[in-house]
C-alpha positions, 0 to 999 in steps of 0.5 A: 236364150235362157235355155242356150246360156243354161246349156252353156253353163252346164258344158262348162261345168261338166268340162270342169269336172271331167278333168281330174285336176279341176277345182272349182276356187271362187273367182275375184271381184272386180272383172276381168284381170290382166296378165299382171294382175293375175300373177299377182292374184296367183302369188296371193294364193300361193305367198310360198311361191319360190325363185331364185332371185338373181341378184342374190344367187349364185353371187350377191355383190354390195350394191349389185340389186340397188343398180340394176333397179335404177338400170331397169327401170326404164325398160320396165316402164315402158311395159305400161301394163306390167307397170301401171299394175307394181305401182298401183300394188305399191302406192306409187302409181301416176307419179312423174318420177320416182326415188332411187328408192321407190325404183328398187321397190319396183324392181323388187316386184319385177324380178317377182312377176318376171318369175312367174312363169304365166301365160295366155292360152285362149283367152285364159292362162296358163300358170306353171310355177315352183312352191316351197311349202313346209320344206316340201318342193311342189310343181304347181301347174294349171288354168285359170280363166280372167276372174281368177277361177281356176279351171286346172290345177295340179300339185306334184312333188318337186325338187326346188332349187336354184340351178345355175344352168345351162341354156337348153340347146346344151347337149348331155352325153348318154349312151344313146348319144347326146340329148338336150338338156332342156328335154332330159327327164326323171329316168333318162340314161346318161352318163357319169363319173364315179368315185374311182374317176370311171365313166359309168352309165347312172339315170337323171335324179332329178332336172331343175329349171329356171326363168331367166331374167332379163342381163342375165350373163353367160360364158362361152367357152372354148377349148384348144381341142375344138370342145365349147360351151355356154354357161352361166358363169357359176357353174362348176366345174368339175373341180367345183371351180364356178367356170367364169373364174377360168381364165384364158390359158387356162386346163379344164377338163384335160385342155386349155381354155383358148377363148373365154367370153362373157355374153348375154343370154337371150334365152328364156329358161336355163336347166340343170340335171342331178345324175344319181350316184355321189359325184353329180358330175355329168358331160355337156357338150362333152366337157364335165361339169357338177351339177347345180341340184345337189340334195346331199354332200357330193363326193368328190372322184380320185382323177 
């Protein structure tokens, strides 16, 4: 039996060392952790964890966070594993009733946990999130076991921003035909508009993806010429105006809006891209829009 255990330990060590990105973080004491405990473990290791707070981005409204805290409290409480971990961390576990201030504390923890990408995989946990370390964006990913030992870990430079976003199925115009925004990658050829107002070929300079919080609203626009687009209300049109501020009868990209409908978004993630060039413009479902990933000031084209 001792020989079998030693052989198994040796195989695990070889497997870990065979990965160029493997690390040997010390496991945390206390036994196997739940998925929420794993998230708190990662937040503790990476306090520069970056996420876009849905109550403050893209638009902050007075009282919005407090209202959402009360609105979502029962939904958060229904997830007993998460709720137990949050209330234990806050030192308010086991109560039958919670004040509005405590509900706000719980909601703020929930938002952080909901934004941290962790999923169970073969008895371990895969993580994928962003960090803003000393002003430099990092994409952090890997696999951690139930005791907190990192089996695989990778850090790569990335753009850290808060895209307002498209659903993953929105189609981006490219020289080879429409491509889902969720499949876009840096260097992919796409169409943009240059400062002279001309349609020109360029490439994707950066991509953005953010988790979608519960209750996130999207707006569906239908144009008289048949084009449609579903997008976050704060996403800017080519003129820089938030699309959610448009109304029926207004003109968008050369066609009148015949219908505008707000709805809950059921997708897990939202996406955006940054085209190379100076205008930040690209076509989504055939409608010219502006990126929300701005690395430098944009130039408004002649129209």
